[in-house]
N, C-alpha and C positions, 0 to 999 in steps of 0.2 A: 267450367262452372264452379262457382264459389258458394259454399254454405257457411253460414255464421252460426256460432254457438249461442246457446241461451245463457243468461247472466247468472244463473244460480249454480249450475254444475256443468260438468263436461257434456255438452249436448248440442249438436248442430241442428239448425233448422232444416226442414225439408224445403223444396223450392218455393212452395206457396204456403206460408205459415197460416194465413187466414185467422181463424178463431182458436188456434191451438193453445194460446195462453189461457183461454177460458175453459178448455176441456180439463177433466180430471187428470192429474199429473202422475205418471208412472216412472219407474226407474228400472233399468236392466242391471241386476246384480252380477258381478264377476268376482270370484274369489281365487286368488293365486296361492298355491301351496309354497310356503317358505319355511322349510325346516332349518333350525338353528345351525346344524352341522353341515348341511348340504343345500344351500340356497341355489335356485336356478340361475342360469346366466341371463343377463338383462335382455339380450336380443331374443333368446328363446321365449322369455315371458311375454315380450311384445307380440311375437308371432303366434303364441298360443292364445293370447287375448283376441287378436284379430280373427283367427280361425274360429274361436268359440262364438263370436258374434255371427259369423257366417253360418256356422253349424246350426245355431238355433233359428236363424232366419230361414234356412232351407229345410228344416225338419218338418216332416209331415204333420206333426202335432201343432205346428204354428200356423197352419193354413186350413181353409175350408171349415169343416166341423171338428177339427182337432182340439184336444183338451187345452192347449195353450193359445188357440187362435184368438179368442176374445181379448185376452191380456195383451197379446202381440199387437192386435189392431188398436186397442186403446192406447198403448204405449206409442205407437207410430203416428197416431192421430194428434198427439200432444207434442211437447218438446221431447227430443230424443236424448234422454238422460242415461248415463252409465256411471256406475260407481264401482271402483275396484277396492276390495278389502283383502286382507291377508290372513292366513290361518296356518297352524302347524299342529301336529300331534292329535290330541283329542278334538281340538277345534275343527281340524280338517275332516276327521272321521264323522263328526256331527254334520258338517256341511255336505259330505258325500251321501248322507242318509236322506237328504232333502231332494225333492223332485228337481232334476236338472241334468246337465250333460258335462262330463269331464273331457277336456281336450288336452292332448299333449303335443309338445313341440320340443324336440331335443330334451333338455334337462328340466323343462317346465311343465307343470300341470296347472290348468285353469279350469274351474268349474263355473259354468254359466247357468243361470236360473231364469225361469219365466219372469217377465216384468211384475213388479209389485207396486202398490200405491206408495207414494213418498212416505206416508206415515204408517205403512202397513208391513214393515219388514218382519220376516220370521225371526223369533228371538235368537236363534242360533246364528243368524247372519248379522243381526243388529248389534250384537255384542262384539263383533270383530272390529279390529282397528282399521281405519281408512287412511290416516295420514302417515307420512314418514316412510312410505314403502320405497326403498331404493335397492338397486342391484347393480352388479358390474359384470362385464364380459371378461372372463379370464384371458381370452385371446381375441384379437380383432376378428369379427365375422368375415367369412369368405365373400368374395364378390357374388352378387346375386345372379341368378339365371334370368336374363332379360326377356326370355321367351315366356316367362311366367309373370303373374302380377307382382309388382313391387310397391310397397308403401314407403315413400320417401319422407323421412323426417327432417324437419328444419334443423340444419347444422348449427344454428346460432342460438338455440334455446337450451337452457339447462333445466330440463324437466325431470322431476322425480320419476322413478320407474312406474309408480301407480298412475301418475298423470299421463305419461307416455303410453301406457297400456290402453287407457281409455281413448286417447287420441288415435292410436292404431286401430282400435275397434271402430271409431267413427269413420276413418278412412276406408276400411273394408266395407262398411255399410253403405257409404256413398257410392263406391264402385258397384256394389250389388244393385242399388237402385237404378243405376244407369244402364244395366245390362238388359237384354231381351230375355224372355223366358228360355229359349233354346240355349243362350249363352250361360244363363244361370245353371241350367241342367248340366251343361258340359263341365262347368266348374265344380258342381256338386259331385258329379260322377268321378272326377279326378281327385276327390277328397280335399278340395280347396287348397291347392298349392299356392304359396305366396312367400314373399320375403319382406322383412322390415329392415331398412337400412337408413343410416344417416346420409343425406345427399351431399355430393361434392359442393362446397360453397360456391364454386364458380358456375354451377348449373342450377342453383336454387331459384334464382329469379326467372330463368327460362322455364323451369318446371311450373312455377305458379302462374305463368302467363300462357301455358300451353293449351288451355282448354280442358285439361283433365280435372276431375273433381278435387277441390281443395277444401280443407277444414280450416276455418278461421276462428280463433279463440276470442271470447268476449273479455278475457283478461281479469276475471274475478279471482283466480287463484294462480299463483306462481309466475305468470308471464304477462306481458303488456297487452292491453286491449288491441284487437285487430291483428294480432300475430297469426301468420299462416303456420300451421303446425305440421300438416301432412298433405302430400299430394298422392292420390291414388292412381297409380300407373298400371292399368290393366291392358293387356295387348288388344283386346276387343274395342277399347276406347281410344286408341292412338290414331 
């Protein structure tokens, strides 16, 4: 199954977009901690972002009568936008004081916040920088455990870390949408294990044609329109 992104920001459509363009538009804020002296590894940051999206989707406050439920429903009823910003020092401490969840993966910390209106960002998040976020892996990441979910990134695209983090979050969310409630519960109980890896170029075309969820970019930032960015390979969907 293929999902397309909306043209304004990193945001894939759900399967039946309908009147989502007419609905009030919300964005899911993600903030990655990047201290000048100790930046996180790129792969760790991608995995933390993907897990952060899953954590807020599966949080009890996001469903039923939970305090975030209305915002989460409004966000998912419109275009699914995510914006990654970066913070350090006092900026990070101010972000941590806001309502949200901090998720760690290896050397990376990412805080996810309930969706906010496009023009209604809290000032301590609105002032954070969004462009130019880039990171490196000091060593090549280990081969992933194929018994666990893997988000395969397109090996032919040169995305910034911020762009790739948003894409990884999209991939995780598409996998979540495809799972049954018992499958979601099992993933949540295991604390959302996953890996984010660049795919082998020889396997990429096969992955995009496999029937697994695919994120396809609209091409308004960094990469060409129609580019497939992530394939969400969850064992339950194979």
